[in-house]
C-alpha positions as CSV (number, residue, x, y, z in Angstrom):
1,M,-0.1,0.0,0.0
2,A,1.2,3.6,-0.8
3,R,1.5,5.9,2.0
4,K,-0.3,9.1,1.8
5,I,1.6,12.3,2.6
6,P,0.0,14.3,5.2
7,L,-1.7,17.6,4.3
8,Y,0.5,19.6,6.8
9,L,3.5,18.3,5.3
10,I,2.5,19.5,1.7
11,L,1.5,23.0,3.0
12,N,4.9,23.3,4.8
13,L,6.7,22.4,1.6
14,Q,4.8,24.9,-0.3
15,I,5.3,27.7,2.2
16,L,9.1,26.8,2.3
17,I,9.4,27.1,-1.5
18,Q,7.6,30.3,-1.7
19,L,9.9,31.8,1.1
20,L,13.0,30.3,-0.7
21,I,11.9,31.9,-4.1
22,Q,11.4,35.3,-2.5
23,L,14.7,35.1,-0.8
24,L,16.5,34.1,-3.9
25,I,14.6,37.2,-5.9
26,Q,15.6,39.4,-3.2
27,L,19.3,38.2,-3.1
28,L,19.6,38.4,-6.9
29,A,18.1,41.8,-6.9
30,T,20.5,43.0,-4.4
31,V,23.7,41.5,-6.2
32,E,22.4,43.1,-9.5
33,L,22.0,46.4,-7.9
34,V,25.4,46.6,-6.1
35,D,27.0,45.1,-9.5
36,Y,25.5,48.2,-11.4
37,L,26.4,50.7,-8.8
38,S,30.1,49.3,-8.8
39,Y,30.2,49.5,-12.5
40,R,29.0,53.0,-12.5
41,N,31.4,53.9,-9.8
42,G,34.3,52.3,-11.8
43,Q,33.2,54.1,-15.0
44,Q,33.3,57.4,-13.0
45,A,36.8,56.7,-11.5
46,V,38.4,56.0,-15.1
47,K,36.8,59.0,-16.5
48,N,38.3,61.1,-13.6
49,L,41.7,59.4,-14.1
50,A,41.5,60.3,-17.8
51,V,40.7,64.0,-17.3
52,Q,43.5,64.5,-14.9
53,P,46.5,64.5,-17.3
54,I,44.5,66.5,-19.8
55,N,43.8,69.3,-17.2
56,S,47.4,69.2,-16.1
57,S,48.8,69.3,-19.8
58,A,46.4,72.4,-20.4
59,K,47.6,74.2,-17.2
60,R,51.3,73.6,-18.2
61,A,50.6,74.9,-21.7
62,D,48.7,77.9,-20.2
63,S,51.7,78.6,-18.0
64,L,54.4,78.8,-20.8
65,P,55.4,82.5,-21.5
66,G,54.8,83.7,-25.0
67,L,52.7,80.8,-26.1
68,D,49.3,82.0,-27.7
69,I,47.1,78.9,-27.9
70,Q,43.5,79.3,-28.8
71,H,41.3,77.0,-26.9
72,S,38.4,75.5,-28.8
């Protein structure tokens, strides 16, 4: 004879599955948000590093006496 699974075990299993799915969705959303924010922060850092040599070169060129450069 096949054993019947009690109804309360089936309900507990369904609740457990729902909680696990919600937890995984929240975890995935958090990881994706942190990944996106880290990517944007990295882009900003690279942009800042790229602008620094350009600005320092422009300042040195401006400080040279007798050099007339038209900035566009």
